[in-house]
C-alpha positions in Angstrom: 23.3 4.8 -13.8 19.8 3.9 -12.6 16.8 6.0 -13.8 16.1 6.5 -10.2 19.5 8.2 -9.4 18.8 11.4 -7.3 15.1 11.1 -7.7 13.1 12.0 -4.7 10.9 9.0 -3.6 8.3 9.3 -0.8 7.0 6.0 0.7 4.4 5.9 3.4 4.5 3.0 5.8 8.2 2.3 5.4 9.2 0.9 8.7 8.3 -2.7 7.9 7.0 -5.2 5.3 6.7 -4.0 1.6 7.3 -0.4 2.6 10.6 -1.2 4.2 11.6 -3.3 1.2 10.7 -0.4 -1.1 13.0 2.0 1.1 15.8 -0.5 0.8 15.6 -1.0 -3.0 15.2 2.7 -3.9 18.2 3.7 -1.8 20.1 0.9 -3.6 19.1 2.5 -6.8 20.5 5.9 -5.8 17.3 7.7 -5.0 16.7 10.1 -2.1 14.0 8.6 0.0 11.5 9.9 2.6 9.3 7.7 4.6 6.8 7.8 7.4 5.3 5.6 10.0 3.6 5.7 13.3 6.5 3.8 15.0 9.5 6.0 15.7 11.5 3.1 17.1 11.2 1.1 13.8 12.0 4.2 11.7 15.0 5.0 13.8 16.4 1.4 13.3 15.8 1.7 9.5 17.7 5.0 9.5 20.6 3.3 11.4 20.7 0.5 8.9 21.0 3.0 6.1 23.3 5.4 7.9 25.1 7.8 5.5 22.4 7.3 2.8 19.8 10.1 1.9 17.0 8.9 4.0 14.5 11.1 5.8 12.3 9.6 8.5 9.1 11.1 9.9 6.6 9.9 12.5 3.1 10.3 11.1 -0.3 8.7 11.2 -1.6 8.8 7.6 -5.2 8.7 8.7 -4.6 12.3 10.1 -4.8 15.0 7.4 -2.5 17.3 9.3 0.1 14.6 9.8 0.2 14.0 6.1 0.5 17.7 5.4 3.3 18.1 7.9 5.1 15.0 6.4 5.0 16.3 2.8 6.0 19.8 3.9 9.0 18.4 5.7 10.1 16.4 2.5 9.9 19.7 0.5 11.9 21.5 3.1 14.6 18.7 3.0 14.6 17.6 -0.6 12.9 20.6 -2.6 10.5 18.4 -4.6 9.0 15.0 -5.1 9.2 12.8 -8.1 7.5 9.6 -6.9 4.9 9.0 -4.2 4.1 5.5 -3.1 1.1 5.2 -0.9 2.0 2.0 0.9 0.7 2.5 4.4 -2.3 0.3 5.3 -4.0 -1.9 7.6 -6.2 -5.0 7.2 -9.0 -6.5 9.4 -10.4 -9.9 10.5 -14.2 -9.9 11.3 -17.5 -10.9 9.8 -19.8 -7.9 9.0 -22.3 -9.2 11.5 -19.7 -9.0 14.3 -17.5 -6.0 13.4 -17.7 -2.6 15.3 -18.4 0.3 12.9 -15.5 2.2 14.3 -13.2 -0.6 13.0 -14.4 -0.1 9.5 -14.0 3.6 9.8 -10.4 3.1 11.1 -9.6 0.9 8.2 -11.0 3.4 5.6 -9.2 6.3 7.3 -5.8 4.7 7.0 -6.1 2.9 3.7 -8.2 5.4 1.6 -7.9 8.7 3.3 -4.2 8.2 4.0 -3.7 7.8 0.2 -5.9 10.8 -0.6 -4.2 13.2 1.9 -0.6 12.3 0.8 -1.4 12.4 -2.8 -3.3 15.7 -2.6 -0.4 17.4 -0.8 2.4 16.0 -2.9 0.6 16.3 -6.3 1.7 19.8 -7.4 5.3 18.7 -7.1 4.7 15.4 -8.8 2.9 16.9 -11.7 5.5 19.5 -12.2 8.2 16.8 -12.6 5.9 14.5 -14.7 6.4 12.0 -12.0 4.5 9.1 -10.6 1.8 8.4 -8.0 1.5 4.8 -6.8 -1.1 3.2 -4.6 -0.3 -0.1 -3.1 -3.7 -1.6 -3.2 -4.7 -5.3 -3.1 -6.5 -8.2 -4.8 -9.2 -7.3 -2.3 -9.7 -4.1 -4.4 -10.8 -6.4 -7.2 -12.6 -9.1 -5.3 -14.4 -8.6 -2.0 -13.0 -10.9 0.6 -15.0 -12.4 3.5 -13.8 -11.3 6.9 -12.2 -8.3 5.3 -15.1 -6.3 4.2 -13.7 -3.0 5.4 -10.3 -3.7 3.8 -11.8 -4.7 0.5 -14.1 -1.5 0.6 -11.0 0.7 1.2 -9.0 -0.9 -1.6 -11.8 -0.6 -4.1 -12.1 3.0 -3.1 -8.3 3.4 -3.6 -8.4 1.7 -7.0 -11.4 3.9 -8.2 -9.9 7.2 -6.8 -6.6 6.6 -8.5 -8.2 5.6 -11.8 -10.2 8.8 -11.7 -6.9 10.8 -11.0 -5.0 9.0 -13.7 -7.7 10.0 -16.3 -7.6 13.6 -15.1 -3.8 13.7 -15.5 -3.7 11.7 -18.7 -2.2 14.5 -20.9 0.2 15.9 -18.3 3.0 13.4 -18.4 2.2 12.2 -14.9 1.8 8.5 -14.3 -0.7 7.0 -11.9 -0.5 3.3 -11.0 -2.1 1.0 -8.6 -0.4 -2.2 -7.4 -2.4 -5.2 -6.3 -0.2 -7.8 -4.5 -1.6 -11.2 -3.8 -0.7 -12.8 -0.5 2.7 -11.4 0.4 4.8 -12.1 3.5 4.5 -9.1 5.6 3.4 -7.8 9.0 0.0 -6.6 7.7 -1.7 -9.8 8.8 -0.2 -9.9 12.3 -1.4 -6.3 12.9 -4.9 -6.8 11.2 -7.7 -5.4 13.2 -10.1 -7.6 15.0 -13.8 -6.8 15.3 -13.0 -4.3 18.1 -10.4 -2.4 16.1 -7.4 -3.9 18.0 -4.5 -5.8 16.6 -5.1 -9.5 16.3 -1.5 -10.2 17.0 -1.1 -13.4 14.9 -1.4 -14.6 11.2 -3.8 -17.4 10.2 -1.9 -17.7 7.0 1.2 -19.8 6.1 3.5 -16.9 5.1 6.3 -19.3 4.1 4.5 -20.0 0.9 3.9 -16.3 0.0 5.8 -13.9 -2.2 8.5 -12.1 -0.1 8.2 -8.4 0.6 11.6 -7.9 -1.3 10.4 -9.6 -4.4 7.2 -7.5 -4.3 9.2 -4.4 -4.0 11.4 -5.3 -6.9 8.2 -5.9 -9.0 6.9 -2.4 -8.1 10.2 -0.8 -8.9 10.1 -2.4 -12.3 6.6 -1.3 -12.9 7.3 2.3 -12.0 10.3 2.3 -14.3 8.0 1.2 -17.1 5.3 3.7 -16.1 2.6 0.9 -16.1 -1.1 1.5 -15.3 -1.6 -1.6 -13.0 0.4 -4.3 -11.5 -1.4 -7.6 -10.3 1.0 -10.0 -8.6 1.2 -13.7 -8.0 -0.5 -16.4 -10.1 -3.3 -16.7 -7.4 -3.9 -13.0 -7.6 -4.1 -13.0 -11.4 -6.5 -16.0 -11.4 -8.7 -14.4 -8.8 -9.0 -11.2 -10.7 -9.7 -13.1 -14.0 -12.3 -15.5 -12.4 -14.1 -12.7 -10.7 -14.3 -10.7 -13.9 -15.6 -13.5 -16.2 -17.0 -16.2 -13.8 -18.2 -14.2 -10.7 -20.6 -16.9 -9.4 -17.7 -19.5 -9.4 -15.4 -17.0 -7.8 -17.9 -16.6 -5.0 -17.9 -20.4 -4.3 -14.0 -20.7 -4.5 -13.4 -17.7 -2.3 -15.9 -19.0 0.2 -14.2 -22.4 0.2 -10.8 -20.9 0.7 -11.7 -18.7 3.7 -14.3 -20.9 5.4 -14.1 -24.4 7.0 -17.3 -26.0 8.5 -19.0 -22.6 8.2 -16.4 -20.8 10.3 -14.0 -18.1 9.1 -10.4 -19.7 9.3 -8.4 -17.3 7.2 
């Protein structure tokens, strides 16, 4: 029997990408899953795929405090408690600081950081009662600032710091707090990344065929949760980036610059 059998798992942003893969794998493990997204059609399709399984869907925008409160309240009404919360919902961006609109930066921070804060705050009493787990799906950009993604990097640094503080507060309670930092993963996050005006760019400049799949990423996250890890950094490139930035920051500056720029222009 899986250790996740009949556990109540809440996953934000579960309609596609890593979030959808997390929904799939936890249902396979016998958990009862609740997920939210802004896109009802995609949530409905997900529910149809898992017809007959204990999956609760809810339409919510995690950047809105009341939406998060209502989502968590609905989970409690349906399942009675929460054992695991995975803050997965997020958005990226593509624009140089000199060009980006300030509202775009606020939008990224509202979704990535405040969405994590809201859902965690409302779910925390139930999770701590169960000595459960809080997870933040962060990014390598939360360890290393990435050009063209200043707001995204800022939001993920904020998520990492906030969860680290929360982990320390809860250290003697039996509750685990973990942040996961995938490297480049094949998901829809690049296609819906915001441009300088805060609109979806609609295409990815990256070759997704060479990236870790969302399913593989979800499997790593599930295993890390089962082992109650503190952090999880994925992909060799991701681990190398974190290492270089910690011990050789000037070299990391040059290598990251070379990776993202060509002839002085941001290309990735």
